[in-house]
N, C-alpha and C positions, 0 to 999 in steps of 0.2 A: 485410771478410769475416768476421773473427773475431766482431765484434760481432753481425752478423746471425745467425751460427750460435748464439751464446750466447742471443740473444733467442728464436730458434726452440726451442732446447732448454728454455728457461725456460717458454715458452708451453705446450709439450708436457707438461711436468711438472705445470703448474697444471691443464691439462685432465684429465690422468690422476687427479690428486688429487680434482678435483670429481666426476668420474665414479665414483671409488671411494666417495666419501662418499654419493653418491646411491644407488648400488647397495647399499651397506651399510645405508643408512637404510631402503630398501625391504625388504631381506632381514630386517632386525631389527624390523620393525613389529610391535608388540604387538597381539594380538587385541582387538577392541572388545567383542564378546560371544562367549560360548562356543558359541552356535548357529552352526554353520559356514555354513549357507545365508544367514542374516541377516547374518553378518559379511562374507561375500563381497559382498553387495549394498551394504553400507555402504562398504566399501573402494573398490569400483568407482565408486560415486556420488561419493565424496570426490575421487577422481582425476579423473573427468570434470568435476567442478565447477571444479577448479583450472585445467583446460585450457580450458573453455568455460562460464563462469558464465552462468546463464539471464538473459535480458532480461525484466524484470518491470515492467509498467506498467498503469495502469488509471485509472478516474475517482475523484476525491476527492469527499467530501461538501462542502457549502457551508461555507466557513470565514468566520466573522463575528467581527470584533474591534471593540470600541468603546473610545475613549480620549478624554482631555480634558487640557487644560493652561490653567488660568486660564479665560478667557472663550471659549476655542476648544474645540470638541468635534468628533468625526468618527465615522462608521461605515464600516468597511471590509468588503467582502464579495467573496470570490473562489471561483470554481468552476473546475475544470480537471482536470488529470491528475497522477498521481504516477509517478515512475520511480526505479529503484534503480541505484546503482553499487556492485556487490558487492565485498567484500574477500576473505574466505576462509571455509571451513567446516571444523570439526573434529568428529569423533565420538570420544568418549573413553569408556573403560570406567568403570563405577562401582567403588567400593571396598567390598566385594570385587567382582570381576568377575561379571557376571550372564549368564545365557543369553539373556535377552530384554529387558534394560534397559540404556540407555546415555545419555550426556550429549551434547547438541548445543550447540556454540558457533559462532554465525554472526555474522560481522562485516560491516558495511555501511559503505562509505566515505561515502556520502551518500544521503539520501532527499530528492528534490526534489518539492515541491508547486507546480506551475506552472499558470497560467491567467490569464484575464481578470478584473480586479478593478473593482469600482464603489465609488467613495469619495464620500461625502456629508459636506461640511464646514459647520459652523455657527460663526459668531462673533457673540457676543451673541445677538440674536434673528434674525440674518440667515443664512438657509440658501442656500448657493450651488448652482448647477447641478451635478448629479452629474458626477464625473469618471469617464470610462472609461479604464482603464489596462491595455492588453494586455501579455501576457508578463511578468506579475509572478511573482516566484519567492520561495518560502519554503523553506529547506533546513536539515535536521538533519544534522550530520556525526558521524562516528565512532560509529555506532550498533552496539551489541552485543546480540545475542539469545541467551539461554541458557535451556535447558530440559532436564529429565530426561524421557526418553521410554521408554515400556514397552509391550510387548504382554502383555495380561493372559491369563488362562486361556482366554478365548473369542476370542483374537486381536484384541481391541479395542485400538486405539492410544490410549494414555493419556499426556497431557502433564501434568507436575507441576512446580511451582515455576517457571513460565514468567516470565521477566523481560526487559524491554527497557530497556537502559541507554544514556543519552546525556546530555550536559550541556546543559540548556535555554539556558544563557547563551551557548552557542556557535551557537544557531540564527541563520541569516543571512536577511536579507530584501533583496530588490531590487525596488523599485516605480518603474519609469522615469518615470512621470508626476509623481512627487513630487520627483524629484531635480533639483537646480539646479546648473548648471556654475559659476554665479557665487558660490555660497555653499556651501562644503563643510561637512559635519557635523563638529563638533569638541566636545571636552569643555572647551574654553576657557571660563573664567569670564565672559568678555565676550560669549559667544554670545547669552545672553538679552537683554543690552542691545542688541546688534546686531539681533536679531530684533524687539524692541519698536520700535526706530526704523524698521525696514523695514515693520512692520505699520502704524505710524502713517502712513507715507508712502503705502502702498498703499491704505489705506482712509480717506483723507481725505474721500472721497465715499461717500454711502450707496449700497451696491450694488443696493438695491431700485429705485433710480431707473432702472436699466438692466436691468430684469428681475431674474433671480436673480444675474446677473453671474458673473464668474470670479474665483476666489481668486488673490491675487498670489503671487509667488515666496516671499515671507517666510512667508506662511501655509502654503504647501505644504511649505516646509522644516521648519517647526515640527511640522506633522502627521507628516512623515517621522520626525523625531526621536522623537516620542512613540510612533509605531508600532514603531520599532526597539526601544525599551525594553519595550513591551507584550508582544511575542511571546516575549520571553526569560523570562517568568514560568513557573515550573514547572507551574502549573495552567492555562496558557493553552490555548485551543482548538487552537493550532498544535501544542503538545506532545502533547495528547491524540490529535489526528489522526495525527501522526507515529507514535505508539505503536500506534495501531489498524492503520495500514497495515503497519507492521513485523510486528506479531503475525500478521496474516492471511497475509501472503506468506511469512514465515519458517516458519509452520506448514505452508504448502503445500510448501516446500522440504524440510522434514523428513519430511512424509508421503510425498513422492516418493522420498526416500532409503530409507525403510524398507519401501516397498511393492513387492511383486512385480508389481503391475499398474498402477503409477503412470503410466507414459508412455502406454499405451494408453487409460487412463481420461481422462487430460488431453486427448488428441486428440479423444476422443468428446465431452467436455464443451464443447470449443471449437466443434465442429460443432453441438452442441445450441443454443448461443446464437447461432450464425450463422443457424440455422433460425428462431429466435424473432425475430431482427432483421428478417426479411422479412415478418412477419405484419401489423404495424399499417399502416394507411393512413387516409386522410381519412374513408372510409366506415365503418370498423369500429373507430375509435380508442377510443371510449367502451366498446364491448363488450370490447375487448382489455384495457383498464385494469380493468374490472369482473372479468374472468376472473382476472387476476393477483391482485387483492385476495382473491378466494376461495381461490386457490392458496396465498397467503401465510397465510391463516387455517388452512388444512389443515396447513401446515408447523409452525405454532405448536402445534397439537394433537399432532402426531407427536413434537415435541421434549420433551413432558412426561415421556416414558418414558426419556429419555437422561440421561447423567451431567451434572453441572453444566458441565463443559467442553463436552459435546455441545450443551447448551442455549445456551451462549454462542456456539458456532459457528453454530448454526441462526439465532440472533438476528442475527448479522452478515450472513448471507445475506439474511434478511428485510429488514434495513435497506437493503442494496444494492438489493434488489428494489423497495423503496418509492421509491427515486430514479427507477427506471424507470417505476413507476406514476404518478409525478407529471407526467412529460412524455410518456409513451407511446411513446418512441422509444429504440432501443438503438444508440448510436453505437459506433465502434470501441473507444474507451476504456472505455465501460461494459461491452462484451462481455468485455474482459480482466478487469475488476473482478469481474463476476459469475462468470466462469470460475474465478477464484481462490477466491472465497468458497464457491461450490458444490462445487468440488473438495475443499475442506476438510470440507464437510458430508458428502460421500460417503465420503471416505477416512479422515478423522481423527475424526469425531464419534462413531464407534462404532455406526453403523447396522447392523441385521441385514437379512436378505433380505426379510422381511415389510415392514419400514419403508420400504426402498427401493422395493418394489413399490407401496406406498401413495402415495409421492411421485410415482412414474412415472404411476400411474393417475389421480391427482388432476390433474396438469398436462395430460394428454391429455383428460380429461373436461371440465375448465374451458374449454379452448381450442376443443374440438370444437363448442361451441354457437354460435360466432361465424359469422355468415352469410358464405358465400363463402370460408371458410378451410379449406385441406386440412392435416391433421396427419399425412399419410402419411410424409413424410420425417422429421418429428419423432419419430414412433413407431419408425421404423427406427433412428435414432440412439440413442434411449432403450433399445431392445432390445439394441443393440450394447454400450452402456455396461453394462447389467445383466449381460450375458454376460462381458465383460472384467473386471468388478470383483468377480466371484464369489470369487476367492481371497482378497480383502481384507475380505470381509464376515463378520460374525458369523453363526452358523447361524440 
């Protein structure tokens, strides 16, 4: 009995101490900016983020890697989706504290680039039948996004010194069709000898005698080993793609935090691309692609008057739009990707009312010429976006 009372007393004390610390921490929180309205938005966003971090995913551009080892070479191509496992977000004051400038530090536990890969392997002059490898995954871990954010005199959101930091040597790869249960990857000095013996055994016959043939497990294992090393290079396409994805979506998170109209605008933009996804069909696919090409050109013209950051943000959306133009379809992942990059264009690139009106008019005009297509719902959603985003636009 005594022990149980002692345990209960101890637990109650610990609980009281924890609560006291949390309350004291909340009460003693230093302001992020001296502008009270902006400070309140940042504090609320930071709290909500910790309780319910947003789920962010979308379509990745094609990832292509080429590697070789001796007489063996391969080409690896993957398309698919990205998704985030968020860590935490911090908004910190500058030194000295500013009314409209603050520092954002966003940590991401892991960025996954997942999708179907096609791998073509060549040994000597023999090219084997392409391997289709579903559910391949490339992952960057412990990603940190840091930026100084400022509202200038015209309430334009300006990002400065934006950095994405992670260790490329920690990028992980899982390509199931290359993995062999009988031969584990190892740094053992005898691995090369083992692989050479395996290769000689597997390729004692000319694979061309049986069509293109299938690569043996030794060749697959060697390809996997080279691939594992290739993606860890700081300048690899995987590193650049991971940085691009992190930059786009972390900008989106920061814009949402600092914006008084972020949530409404985000919902409007999601509706907008849901509208677009219903337009293309077999009868008007070519016209749909042509319309988007012209819209893309109009966007490039608008971007000339924006800041360098605004121009880069516009280019990112145009690049995402070009993925859509290439196949003419908007799947669920591409909708998320386009939503993120267009959200940044509208909320973070520093558009003014006139520029947004030009973008809105261009999209409606380009799509209205497609036979049998109604842009009524699209116009409704664009009008709603224009109305809701007004507090965040430059005059």
